[in-house]
N, C-alpha and C positions, 0 to 999 in steps of 0.2 A: 493536705500534704504535711508530713512531719519533716521539717528541715531545721537546720541550725539557725539561730536567731540572727546572726550577723548577715546572712545573705538571703534571708527568706524572700524579700521583695524581688530582688534581681532574678532569683531562680524561678520563681513563680511566673514572672513576666516572660522569661525566655521559654519556659515550658508551654505557656499559653500561645506564644508566637509560633512554636512548632505545630501546635494544633491548627492554628489559622492557615499556615502554609499547607498542611495536609488537606484541610477542607477545600481549599481552592484547587489543589491538584486533582481532586476527585470530582470537581464540578460544583463545589459549593459557591454560594453567592457572596463572595468576598471581593470588595472593591480592590482595584489595582493599587491604590495608595496604601490601604491597610495591609495588603499583601507585601508590598515592598518594605513597609515599616516593620512588619513581623519578621521578614527575612533578615533585615539588618539586626533586629533584636536578638536573634539566635546567636549571632557572632559577637555582638557587643555586650550583651547582658548575661550570657550564660557564664557562671563562675566556675571555670575549669579547675580552680584551686579549691573548690569546695566539694570534696569527695563524699563527705558525710551526707550532704544534701542529696546528691545524686543517688547514693546507695539507699537512702530512705525512700526516695521516690520509686526506685526500681522494686524495692520490696513491696511497696503498696500496690504497684501495678501487677506484679506477679501474683499477689493474692487475688486481685480482681479477675485473673484468668479463670478462676473457679466459681465466679459469681453465677447465680441462677439466671440472671438477665443476659440474654444473648448480646444485646447492644453494649452492655458494660464490658462483656468479655472481648467483643470485637474492638472497642475503643482502647482497651488496655493493651491488647496485642499490637494494635496499630502504633500506639505510642512507644511500646518497647522496640518496635522496629525502627522508629524514627530516632530514638535515643542511641540505638546501635551498640549497646553494651553486651559483650558475649556472656556476661554473667546470667543473662536471661535465657540463653540457649536451652539448657536442660528443661526449664519450665515450659518453653515453647514447644519443644519436641514432645513432651508429655501431652500438650494440648492438641497434637495431631490426632489424638484418639477422641476428640470431642465429637459428639453425635451429630452436630450441626455442620453441614458442608460450608456454610458461610464463614463460620469460625475457623474451620480448617484452612479455607482459602486465605484468610488474613494471617494465619500462622505461617503458611508457606511464604507469603510475601514478606513477613517480618524476618524470617530466617534468611531469605534472599538478600534483604537489606543489610543484615548483620554480617553475612558472609562467612568468615572464619573457615576458609577452605581447608585448613589442616585439622579441624576438629570434627564435630559430629554433625555439622550442618549438611554436608554433601550426602552422607548416608541417609539422613532424614528426608532430604528432598528426593533422593532416588526411591525411597520407600513410598513417598507420596505419588510417584508415577503410577502406583497400583491402586490409588484411591478410587472408590466407586464413582465419584463425581468428576465428570470431564473437566469442569472449570478448575478444580483443585489440581488435576493432572497438568492442565495447561499452565497454571501459575508455577508449578514445580519445574516444568521444562524451561520456562522463561527464567526462573531463578537460577537454574544450573547454567544457563547461558550467561547470566550476569556474572556469576562466579568464574566460569570459563576454565575449570580445571580438567585436564586430560584424564584424570583418574576416573571420571564419570563416563567415559566413552563406551566401554563394553556394555554397561547396563542401559545406556541411552540407545544403543543400536538394537538391543533386544526388545526395547519398548517401541521401536519405530512403527510396528504394525498396529498401533493403537486403533481401536474401532472408530474413534472420533477423528475425522480428517483434520480438524483444527489442531488437535493435540499432536497428531503425527507430524504435521507441518512445523509446529513449534519445536518439537524434538529435533527434526531435521535442521531447523535454523540454528538450534543450539550447537549441533555438531559443526555447522558451518562457521559459527563464531569461534569455536575452539580451533578450527582450521587444520593445518597440516597434520597434527598428530592423529586426527580422525581417519586419515587415509589408510593408515596401517590396519585399521579394524574394518573399514568400510569395504575395501576391495574384496577380501575373503567372503564377506557377507553377501556378495552378489550371487553366491552359490547356495545361500540358505534355502531350506526346503519350504519356508513360508513365503508364499507369493506376494502378499501385501508388504512384507518386510523388504523383499527384493525391490519392489516398486519404489519405496521410500529411500532405499540405499542408492538406487540409480539416480533418483531425483536429487538427493543430497550431493552426490558426486558431481552432478551437472552444475550445481551451485557453488561448490567448493573450488573446483578446478580453476576458474578464472581468477580466484583470489590468491591461491597458493603459488601460482607461477609454475616453475619447472616441477614436473612429476616424473617418477621412474617409468621406464618403458613398460614395466609389468602392469601398470595401471591401464595403459592403452590396450595391451594384449587381453587383459581381463574384460575390458569393455567390448572389444570386438567379439569375444566369445559370447557375451551376453546378448548380442544381436540376434541370436537364435533362441532366446528364452521363450518359453511357452506363453508367457504373458506379453501381450502387445504393448501394454503400458510400460513395462520394464524395458522393452526394446527401444521405445521412443526416447526415453530419458537417457539411455545408454548411447543412442545415436547422437543426441544433442551434446552430451559430454565429449564424445569423440570428435565432433566438429569443433568444439571449443579447444580441444587439445591440439588439433591439427586440421586446418582448413582443407587440406588435401584429402581428408576423409569424406568430403561431401558426396562424391560419386558412390561411395560405399553405402551411405545412409539414405540416399534419395528414394530407393524402392520402399523402404520401411515407412518413410514419412508419407509418401503418396498413398500407400495402402491404408495408413492410419487415418487419412482424411475421408475415406470412403464410407458409404452408408452401411457397409457390412459390419462395422464396429460400433460398440456402444458409445454413448455421448461423451463419456469421460475420456476414452481413447482419442476420439476425434477432436475434443477440446485440447487435449495435451499436444496432439500433432500440430494443430493450428498455432498454438503458442510457440512451439519449437520452430516451425516454419517462419513465423513472424519475426522471431529473434534472429534468424539467419539473414533476413532483410533482402536487399536487392539481389543477392546471389540465389534466392529461392524462386526465381521466375519459372522454374520447372513445375511449380505447384499451381500457377495461375489457371491453366485450363481445367484442372481438377476442382479447384475452388469455385470457379465460375459455373461449371457444370452442376456441381452439388447445389449451388444456390438457385440455379435455373430449375432444377428438379423439384424444389420445394417452394417456388415463387407463388403458387396458388394456395398455399396453406392458409386457412382462415384463422384470424385472431380477433378477439374483441377489441373495440376501439379503446385506445389509451392503455393497452395492456403493458404492464411492467413485468419483466421476466422474473422479478422477485415476488410479485404479488401471488397470494394464495387464493386463486379462484378456480372454478371448475373448468378443467380443460383436460384433454386426453394426454397421455404420456408422450405420444408421438408429436402432438402439437408443441409440448414443452421442449422436446428435443429439437424440433425445427427452429424454435425460438432461439435456443442457445447456439445452434449452428450459425444462424444469421448474425447473431451478436459476435461470436468468435471470428467467423470468416471475414466479416466486414473490417474488423480490426487488423486481421492478418493481411488483407489486400492493401491496406494503407501502409503497413510496415514494409511490404515488398516494394510498393511504389511504382507499379507498372500501369501506364495509361490505359492498357487494355481492360482494366477493371472499371473504368469510369462509368460506362453505361449501366452496369449492374449496381454500382454505388448510388447513382442518381435514382434508380428505382427504389433502393433501400431508404432513400430520404423520405419516402412516403409510407414506410413501414409503420404499423400501428403501435409498435413498442418504441418508446422514446429513446431507450438506451441503444437500440439498433440505429435509429436516426442519428443519434449522437456519434456513434462509431463511424457511420457512413460519412457524416460531414467532416469529421476529423481526418478520415482517410483521404477525402478529396483535397483537404488542405495539405496533407503530406505529399500527395502525388503531384500537385501543382498544375500548371497550364497544359492542356492538350494541344496537339498540333492542328487538329481539325477545327476550323472556324465554327462549323455547325455544332460540334460537340461542346465547344467552349460556350456557345450561346445557350445550349440546353442546360449545362451545369450551372451557369450564372443565373438563369431563370429559376431553376430549382432551389438554389441556395437563397436567393432573394425571397422566395415564398416561405422557406423555413424561417428565415430571420424575421420576417414581418408578422409571422403568425404568433400572436401573444399566447396562444394555447400551448405552444410547444414548450418543452422543458428548457430552463435557462442554459443548461450545458449544451443542448442541441443548437440553440440560437447563437451561443457564444462561438462554437466551432464554425458555424456557418459564416459568422462575421469575420473570423480570422481567415477562412478560406477565401472570402471575397476580397480580402486584402491582396491576394494574388491575382484572382480573376478580374478584379476591378482595374488592374493596370492597363488592360486593353479593352475595357468595356465602358462606354460612356454612361450607361444607365445606373451604375452602382453607386457612385459618389453621392448623388442627391438623396438616395434612400438612406445611406449611412448617416448623412447630415441630419435627416429628419428623425433619426433614432438617437441623437445625442441627448435628448431629454428622457429617454427610456432608461430608468435607473437600473434595470435588469441587465442590459447589454451595452450600456454607454461606454464602459471601459474598453470593451472589445471592438466597438465600432471606431473609437478613437485610434486604437492601435492599427486597425485596418486602414483608416484614412492616412495614417503616417506611412504605412507600407506602400500605399498607392502613390503618395506624394502629391495629393490633390490641392492645388492653390486655392480653389474656391472654398475649401474647408477651413482656411486660416481665420477669417473673421469670427465664425461661430466658435471655433476652438479658443480664441482669445477671450471671447465673452464668457465662455465656460470656465476659463482659467481663473477668473475673478470670483466666480460664484461657487465653484465646486473644488475646494482645496484638497479633498480626499483623492481626487484624480489628478492632482497637480503633476506628479511625476510622469504619468502616462501622456498627459497633454504636452508637456515640455518635450518629451521624447518624440512625439508626433510632429511638433513644430520644427524641431531640429532636422527631421528627415525631409519635411516639405521644403524648408530652407528658402522661402521667398524673402524679399527685402522686408516686407511687413513682419514676417515671423522673426527674422533676425533682430529687427528693431525692438520688438517686445521682449525677446529673450535677453538682449543686451541691457535693457532698462531694468529688468528684474534682477540681473546679476549685480548691477550698480546699487540698487536699493537694499540688497541682501548683504 
């Protein structure tokens, strides 16, 4: 580094500190103490009065952008982004022509960090939305969201039908971040001839509307017209947006959502419909019979033991669709919260896919206690089996424990099982929370013992003891308050 003699040491330390901060932010093995020291060094040691030093460093880094070594180019670009000097913008824009997509990705991130919304950064990031690499396009979309300038809206909308779903979603989220100004351009785009673009326009409107508050009546009129779109995916998100605009639109959108759930549609449409129905919540009881019937129709679908819906294993397309349906519909049933779904959810607790078991246990937790004693017994038994099965994924067991915090209030057999699992490091935190919800006096002694041994669960244990609130629990809590 060529810097002026007077501040060479201070500037070098500060620059190294920035590199340390960056390494930890991308997952580097940097200790917390070193990270904090580096963070402070950036503010304490950087000589803001030494422009010559910073200029020399910038020049050196900009030269490294053209180095033959990819790693050197990436590190130089990364550091230019951290320094944040707009002097580097022209060199970085030129580097967008680098043949390596990794380098171009770093360039986009650096430009996003520098910002300069009134200069050449936004046009450069908009150009990067056409990059052949989807990850570069994704970074460009996120960068435009970070800058948040409305001038980018028209071109962002034109890029909404990106063939990569993650990129399209990132562009939609950027429009959402920009907010109200996006509405002016999004509403007319509901009539665009490109179906994929209309889909993401409707999706974006659905996400923007709750954030911007009042919208013009013309928006509601346009969305109602979109309910007859040739694409069912477009209709579903337009329906959701209409409901968020005005709850009185529910009767208007019910037929669209019910049809979207049925097997006549592809998995993406059915998934979207189930998400919209789930977000409507308890007002979506109209969907319960249809969800239960669809799950009944596929209950005999065979799946390999331990199947994870993200695993890449040999299976038919139909089986994969059935898997996603069970995953989505179990979540939706929990969001609606109708006890009529309980028997089906109990059956899904034995599904070979752990993510479906997880959604089923979470749904039972959301729904709460059934009125039928026999049904309550069936659910409790099933949840206890899930919780005690160490082969189950921890998320499935955790949700089962939380659900038992409700069911255990009227079931004598739950508390002993939960106490026995206090030494299970995987689910102990959740069993403690469940014991607190139940208010089980017999759990106080083991919780007190655990309080002395397991400080990392201290907050959860204290919360549980406060809820149980026996004289013994009060005494321990009072003593801890005095000593602290």
